[in-house]
DSSP file (Angstrom, degrees, kcal/mol; ACC not computed):
  #  RESIDUE AA STRUCTURE BP1 BP2  ACC     N-H-->O    O-->H-N    N-H-->O    O-->H-N    TCO  KAPPA ALPHA  PHI   PSI    X-CA   Y-CA   Z-CA
    1    1 A M              0   0    0      0, 0.0     2,-0.2     0, 0.0     7,-0.1   0.000 360.0 360.0 360.0 124.8  108.0   79.2  133.4
    2    2 A P        -     0   0    0      0, 0.0     6,-0.0     0, 0.0     3,-0.0  -0.485 360.0-165.1 -77.2 141.0  111.2   81.1  132.6
    3    3 A N        +     0   0    0     -2,-0.2     2,-0.3     5,-0.0     3,-0.0   0.696  66.0  47.0 -99.9 -23.3  114.1   80.8  135.1
    4    4 A T  S  > S-     0   0    0      1,-0.1     4,-1.8     0, 0.0     5,-0.1  -0.729  82.1-113.6-118.0 164.7  116.4   83.6  134.0
    5    5 A K  H  > S+     0   0    0     -2,-0.3     4,-2.1     1,-0.2     5,-0.1   0.888 118.8  52.2 -61.6 -41.4  116.0   87.3  133.0
    6    6 A S  H  > S+     0   0    0      1,-0.2     4,-1.8     2,-0.2    -1,-0.2   0.826 108.6  50.2 -74.8 -27.6  117.0   86.6  129.5
    7    7 A A  H  > S+     0   0    0      2,-0.2     4,-1.8     1,-0.2    -1,-0.2   0.844 109.4  52.4 -72.0 -32.8  114.4   83.8  129.3
    8    8 A E  H  X S+     0   0    0     -4,-1.8     4,-2.1     1,-0.2    -2,-0.2   0.891 109.5  48.8 -67.7 -38.1  111.8   86.1  130.6
    9    9 A K  H  X S+     0   0    0     -4,-2.1     4,-2.6     2,-0.2    -2,-0.2   0.844 107.5  54.1 -65.1 -35.6  112.7   88.6  128.0
   10   10 A R  H  X S+     0   0    0     -4,-1.8     4,-3.6     2,-0.2     5,-0.3   0.914 106.1  54.2 -61.6 -43.7  112.5   86.0  125.2
   11   11 A V  H  X S+     0   0    0     -4,-1.8     4,-2.3     2,-0.2    -2,-0.2   0.925 112.2  42.7 -55.8 -49.4  109.0   85.2  126.4
   12   12 A R  H  X S+     0   0    0     -4,-2.1     4,-2.1     1,-0.2    -1,-0.2   0.920 115.6  50.0 -66.7 -41.2  107.9   88.8  126.0
   13   13 A S  H  X S+     0   0    0     -4,-2.6     4,-2.4     1,-0.2    -2,-0.2   0.918 111.4  47.4 -64.8 -40.9  109.8   89.2  122.7
   14   14 A N  H  X S+     0   0    0     -4,-3.6     4,-2.8     1,-0.2     5,-0.2   0.899 110.4  52.6 -64.9 -40.6  108.2   86.0  121.2
   15   15 A A  H  X S+     0   0    0     -4,-2.3     4,-1.8    -5,-0.3    -1,-0.2   0.901 110.9  47.5 -59.1 -40.3  104.7   87.2  122.3
   16   16 A R  H  X S+     0   0    0     -4,-2.1     4,-2.0     2,-0.2    -2,-0.2   0.924 115.4  44.0 -63.8 -48.3  105.3   90.6  120.6
   17   17 A K  H  X S+     0   0    0     -4,-2.4     4,-2.6     1,-0.2    -2,-0.2   0.897 110.7  54.9 -67.7 -37.6  106.5   88.9  117.4
   18   18 A A  H  X S+     0   0    0     -4,-2.8     4,-2.5     1,-0.2    -1,-0.2   0.912 110.8  47.2 -63.2 -43.4  103.7   86.2  117.4
   19   19 A A  H  X S+     0   0    0     -4,-1.8     4,-2.0    -5,-0.2    -1,-0.2   0.929 112.4  48.5 -64.9 -41.4  101.1   89.1  117.6
   20   20 A H  H  X S+     0   0    0     -4,-2.0     4,-1.7     1,-0.2    -2,-0.2   0.913 112.8  48.1 -65.9 -43.9  102.8   91.0  114.8
   21   21 A N  H  X S+     0   0    0     -4,-2.6     4,-2.3     1,-0.2    -1,-0.2   0.843 109.7  53.5 -65.7 -36.8  102.9   88.0  112.6
   22   22 A K  H  X S+     0   0    0     -4,-2.5     4,-2.3     2,-0.2    -2,-0.2   0.893 106.3  51.3 -60.0 -44.3   99.3   87.1  113.3
   23   23 A S  H  X S+     0   0    0     -4,-2.0     4,-1.7     2,-0.2    -2,-0.2   0.900 111.3  47.9 -69.4 -39.0   98.1   90.5  112.3
   24   24 A I  H  X S+     0   0    0     -4,-1.7     4,-2.3     2,-0.2    -1,-0.2   0.929 113.1  48.4 -65.1 -46.3  100.0   90.3  108.9
   25   25 A K  H  X S+     0   0    0     -4,-2.3     4,-2.3     1,-0.2    -2,-0.2   0.896 109.5  52.4 -64.5 -39.0   98.7   86.8  108.3
   26   26 A S  H  X S+     0   0    0     -4,-2.3     4,-1.9     1,-0.2    -1,-0.2   0.834 110.1  49.3 -66.7 -33.6   95.2   88.0  109.1
   27   27 A R  H  X S+     0   0    0     -4,-1.7     4,-2.8     2,-0.2    -1,-0.2   0.881 108.2  53.4 -69.3 -39.5   95.5   90.9  106.5
   28   28 A L  H  X S+     0   0    0     -4,-2.3     4,-2.3     1,-0.2    -2,-0.2   0.925 110.1  46.6 -65.5 -39.9   96.8   88.5  103.9
   29   29 A K  H  X S+     0   0    0     -4,-2.3     4,-2.8     2,-0.2    -1,-0.2   0.924 112.7  50.7 -63.6 -42.1   93.8   86.3  104.3
   30   30 A T  H  X S+     0   0    0     -4,-1.9     4,-1.9     1,-0.2    -2,-0.2   0.913 112.0  46.2 -60.6 -46.9   91.4   89.3  104.2
   31   31 A L  H  X S+     0   0    0     -4,-2.8     4,-1.9     2,-0.2    -1,-0.2   0.834 111.8  52.1 -64.2 -34.4   92.9   90.6  101.1
   32   32 A E  H  X S+     0   0    0     -4,-2.3     4,-3.0    -5,-0.2     5,-0.3   0.944 111.0  47.4 -62.3 -50.2   92.9   87.2   99.4
   33   33 A K  H  X S+     0   0    0     -4,-2.8     4,-1.8     1,-0.2    -2,-0.2   0.875 109.4  51.8 -70.6 -29.2   89.2   86.7  100.2
   34   34 A K  H  X S+     0   0    0     -4,-1.9     4,-1.8     2,-0.2    -1,-0.2   0.929 112.1  49.2 -57.9 -46.7   88.3   90.2   98.9
   35   35 A Y  H  X S+     0   0    0     -4,-1.9     4,-2.2     1,-0.2    -2,-0.2   0.918 109.9  49.2 -59.9 -45.0   90.1   89.4   95.8
   36   36 A L  H  X S+     0   0    0     -4,-3.0     4,-2.7     1,-0.2     5,-0.3   0.865 107.8  54.2 -64.0 -36.5   88.4   86.1   95.3
   37   37 A V  H  X S+     0   0    0     -4,-1.8     4,-1.4    -5,-0.3    -1,-0.2   0.887 109.7  48.3 -59.8 -37.1   85.0   87.6   95.9
   38   38 A L  H  X>S+     0   0    0     -4,-1.8     5,-2.1     2,-0.2     4,-0.6   0.902 110.8  51.0 -70.2 -41.7   85.7   90.1   93.1
   39   39 A I  H ><5S+     0   0    0     -4,-2.2     3,-1.5     1,-0.2    -2,-0.2   0.948 110.6  48.3 -62.4 -48.9   86.9   87.3   90.8
   40   40 A D  H 3<5S+     0   0    0     -4,-2.7    -1,-0.2     1,-0.3    -2,-0.2   0.800 110.2  52.6 -68.8 -24.2   83.7   85.2   91.4
   41   41 A A  H 3<5S-     0   0    0     -4,-1.4    -1,-0.3    -5,-0.3    -2,-0.2   0.642 113.9-121.9 -85.3  -6.0   81.6   88.3   90.8
   42   42 A G  T <<5 +     0   0    0     -3,-1.5     2,-1.5    -4,-0.6    -3,-0.2   0.670  60.9 147.1  79.1  16.6   83.4   88.8   87.5
   43   43 A K     >< +     0   0    0     -5,-2.1     4,-2.3     1,-0.2    -1,-0.2  -0.652  17.1 172.4 -87.0  88.8   84.6   92.3   88.3
   44   44 A V  H  > S+     0   0    0     -2,-1.5     4,-2.5     1,-0.2    -1,-0.2   0.913  70.8  49.6 -73.0 -42.3   87.8   92.0   86.3
   45   45 A D  H  > S+     0   0    0      1,-0.2     4,-1.5     2,-0.2    -1,-0.2   0.919 115.4  44.3 -64.7 -42.6   89.0   95.7   86.6
   46   46 A E  H  > S+     0   0    0      1,-0.2     4,-2.6     2,-0.2    -1,-0.2   0.888 111.4  55.5 -61.6 -42.8   88.5   95.7   90.4
   47   47 A A  H  X S+     0   0    0     -4,-2.3     4,-2.6     1,-0.2    -2,-0.2   0.900 102.2  56.1 -62.0 -42.3   90.1   92.3   90.7
   48   48 A K  H  X S+     0   0    0     -4,-2.5     4,-1.8     2,-0.2    -1,-0.2   0.912 109.3  45.7 -55.6 -46.1   93.2   93.6   88.9
   49   49 A A  H  X S+     0   0    0     -4,-1.5     4,-1.5     1,-0.2    -1,-0.2   0.924 113.2  49.8 -62.2 -43.3   93.6   96.3   91.5
   50   50 A A  H  X S+     0   0    0     -4,-2.6     4,-2.3     1,-0.2    -2,-0.2   0.843 106.6  55.8 -70.7 -28.2   93.0   93.9   94.3
   51   51 A Y  H  X S+     0   0    0     -4,-2.6     4,-2.5     1,-0.2     5,-0.2   0.874 104.8  52.9 -68.1 -35.0   95.5   91.5   92.9
   52   52 A N  H  X S+     0   0    0     -4,-1.8     4,-1.7    -5,-0.2    -1,-0.2   0.901 110.5  48.8 -65.2 -34.7   98.2   94.2   93.0
   53   53 A D  H  X S+     0   0    0     -4,-1.5     4,-1.9     2,-0.2    -2,-0.2   0.902 115.1  41.8 -68.2 -45.6   97.3   94.7   96.7
   54   54 A V  H  X S+     0   0    0     -4,-2.3     4,-2.3     2,-0.2    -2,-0.2   0.866 113.2  52.7 -74.9 -34.6   97.5   91.1   97.7
   55   55 A A  H  X S+     0   0    0     -4,-2.5     4,-1.8     2,-0.2    -1,-0.2   0.865 110.6  47.2 -65.3 -38.3  100.5   90.4   95.7
   56   56 A S  H  X S+     0   0    0     -4,-1.7     4,-2.4    -5,-0.2    -2,-0.2   0.886 110.6  52.2 -65.2 -40.5  102.4   93.2   97.3
   57   57 A A  H  X S+     0   0    0     -4,-1.9     4,-2.5     1,-0.2    -2,-0.2   0.899 109.2  50.3 -68.4 -37.7  101.3   92.2  100.7
   58   58 A F  H  X S+     0   0    0     -4,-2.3     4,-2.0     2,-0.2    -1,-0.2   0.900 110.0  50.4 -63.2 -40.3  102.5   88.6  100.1
   59   59 A D  H  X S+     0   0    0     -4,-1.8     4,-2.9     2,-0.2    -2,-0.2   0.921 111.8  47.0 -66.4 -42.3  105.9   89.9   98.9
   60   60 A K  H  X S+     0   0    0     -4,-2.4     4,-1.9     1,-0.2    -2,-0.2   0.940 111.0  53.2 -66.1 -40.9  106.3   92.2  102.0
   61   61 A A  H  <>S+     0   0    0     -4,-2.5     5,-2.2     1,-0.2     6,-0.9   0.881 110.8  45.5 -57.1 -40.0  105.3   89.3  104.2
   62   62 A A  H ><5S+     0   0    0     -4,-2.0     3,-0.7     4,-0.2     7,-0.3   0.877 107.2  58.7 -70.8 -35.0  107.9   87.2  102.7
   63   63 A K  H 3<5S+     0   0    0     -4,-2.9    -2,-0.2     1,-0.2    -1,-0.2   0.910 111.9  40.4 -52.1 -44.9  110.5   89.9  102.9
   64   64 A V  T 3<5S-     0   0    0     -4,-1.9    -1,-0.2    -5,-0.1    -2,-0.2   0.477 119.5-108.9 -92.0  -0.9  110.2   90.1  106.6
   65   65 A G  T < 5S+     0   0    0     -3,-0.7    -3,-0.2    -4,-0.5    -4,-0.1   0.603  81.0 124.1  93.4   8.1  109.8   86.4  107.1
   66   66 A V  S   <S+     0   0    0     -5,-2.2     2,-0.3    -6,-0.2    -4,-0.2   0.929  86.1  14.1 -71.2 -46.5  106.2   86.0  108.0
   67   67 A V  S    S-     0   0    0     -6,-0.9    -2,-0.3    -9,-0.2     2,-0.2  -0.899  95.6 -98.5-117.6 155.5  105.6   83.6  105.2
   68   68 A K    >>  -     0   0    0     -2,-0.3     4,-1.8     1,-0.1     3,-0.7  -0.530  28.2-123.5 -70.2 140.1  108.2   81.8  103.1
   69   69 A K  H 3> S+     0   0    0      1,-0.3     4,-2.3    -7,-0.3     5,-0.2   0.797 110.8  59.2 -62.6 -28.6  109.0   83.3   99.8
   70   70 A E  H 3> S+     0   0    0      1,-0.2     4,-2.5     2,-0.2    -1,-0.3   0.939 108.7  43.6 -57.4 -48.2  108.1   80.0   98.1
   71   71 A K  H <> S+     0   0    0     -3,-0.7     4,-2.5     1,-0.2    -2,-0.2   0.855 111.2  53.4 -72.8 -33.1  104.7   80.2   99.4
   72   72 A A  H  X S+     0   0    0     -4,-1.8     4,-2.3     2,-0.2    -1,-0.2   0.920 112.5  46.6 -60.7 -47.0  104.3   83.9   98.6
   73   73 A S  H  X S+     0   0    0     -4,-2.3     4,-2.2     1,-0.2    -2,-0.2   0.900 111.5  50.9 -59.7 -46.4  105.3   83.0   95.0
   74   74 A R  H  X S+     0   0    0     -4,-2.5     4,-2.2     2,-0.2     5,-0.2   0.931 110.8  47.9 -62.0 -47.0  103.0   80.2   94.8
   75   75 A K  H  X S+     0   0    0     -4,-2.5     4,-2.8     1,-0.2     5,-0.2   0.920 111.8  49.4 -57.9 -45.9  100.1   82.2   96.0
   76   76 A R  H  X S+     0   0    0     -4,-2.3     4,-1.7     1,-0.2    -1,-0.2   0.875 111.1  49.7 -62.0 -40.0  100.7   85.0   93.7
   77   77 A S  H  X S+     0   0    0     -4,-2.2     4,-1.8     2,-0.2    -1,-0.2   0.886 111.9  46.9 -67.2 -41.1  101.0   82.6   90.8
   78   78 A R  H  X S+     0   0    0     -4,-2.2     4,-1.6     2,-0.2    -2,-0.2   0.864 112.5  50.1 -73.8 -38.3   97.7   80.8   91.5
   79   79 A L  H  X S+     0   0    0     -4,-2.8     4,-1.7    -5,-0.2    -1,-0.2   0.848 110.0  50.4 -68.0 -31.1   95.9   84.1   92.1
   80   80 A Q  H  X S+     0   0    0     -4,-1.7     4,-2.5    -5,-0.2    -2,-0.2   0.903 108.0  53.5 -69.7 -38.7   97.2   85.4   88.8
   81   81 A L  H  X S+     0   0    0     -4,-1.8     4,-2.4     1,-0.2    -2,-0.2   0.871 107.5  51.6 -60.8 -40.9   96.0   82.2   87.0
   82   82 A R  H  X S+     0   0    0     -4,-1.6     4,-2.0     2,-0.2    -1,-0.2   0.907 110.9  46.9 -64.2 -43.8   92.5   82.8   88.5
   83   83 A L  H  X S+     0   0    0     -4,-1.7     4,-2.5     1,-0.2    -2,-0.2   0.909 110.2  53.5 -65.9 -42.2   92.4   86.4   87.1
   84   84 A N  H  X S+     0   0    0     -4,-2.5     4,-1.8     1,-0.2    -2,-0.2   0.881 108.6  50.0 -66.9 -35.5   93.7   85.1   83.7
   85   85 A K  H  X S+     0   0    0     -4,-2.4     4,-2.1     2,-0.2    -1,-0.2   0.931 108.7  51.6 -55.3 -48.6   90.8   82.6   83.6
   86   86 A T  H  < S+     0   0    0     -4,-2.0    -2,-0.2     1,-0.2    -1,-0.2   0.910 109.6  49.8 -66.1 -42.3   88.3   85.2   84.5
   87   87 A K  H  < S+     0   0    0     -4,-2.5    -1,-0.2     1,-0.2    -2,-0.2   0.898 110.2  52.2 -63.9 -37.2   89.6   87.5   81.6
   88   88 A A  H  < S+     0   0    0     -4,-1.8    -2,-0.2    -5,-0.2    -1,-0.2   0.868  99.4  67.7 -68.5 -38.2   89.4   84.6   79.1
   89   89 A T  S  < S-     0   0    0     -4,-2.1     2,-0.1    -5,-0.1    -1,-0.0  -0.688  90.6-119.7 -87.6 131.0   85.9   83.6   79.8
   90   90 A P        -     0   0    0      0, 0.0     3,-0.1     0, 0.0    -2,-0.1  -0.392  29.7-109.8 -66.6 144.5   83.3   86.2   78.7
   91   91 A A        -     0   0    0      1,-0.1     2,-0.2    -4,-0.1   -49,-0.0  -0.330  43.2 -91.0 -70.5 148.9   81.1   87.5   81.3
   92   92 A P        -     0   0    0      0, 0.0    -1,-0.1     0, 0.0     0, 0.0  -0.445  48.1-110.2 -70.3 134.5   77.4   86.3   81.2
   93   93 A A        -     0   0    0     -2,-0.2     2,-0.4     1,-0.1     0, 0.0  -0.257  26.9-122.3 -63.4 139.7   75.3   88.7   79.2
   94   94 A A              0   0    0      1,-0.1    -1,-0.1     0, 0.0     0, 0.0  -0.694 360.0 360.0 -82.1 137.5   72.8   90.9   81.1
   95   95 A K              0   0    0     -2,-0.4    -1,-0.1     0, 0.0    -2,-0.1   0.434 360.0 360.0-100.6 360.0   69.2   90.5   80.0
């Protein structure tokens, strides 16, 4: 329980910031899942577009401090590696 006016304000401010950060993190997870589904399905062209979206979202989240820049960089790198592996392996032939 806050004892001063400034402490009350900090509680409200922290709740507002936490909600904002949670929405950004949720969006990151959603974009990443969509990207991974496309990769698993072998849809390379659509996955490229999805990669651009998720990479941009990670960079923006890192810029405002929702995630650390090292984590954003690591995620981008690993997602790009997944895309590169998909490009290298030929898609199964349709019968």
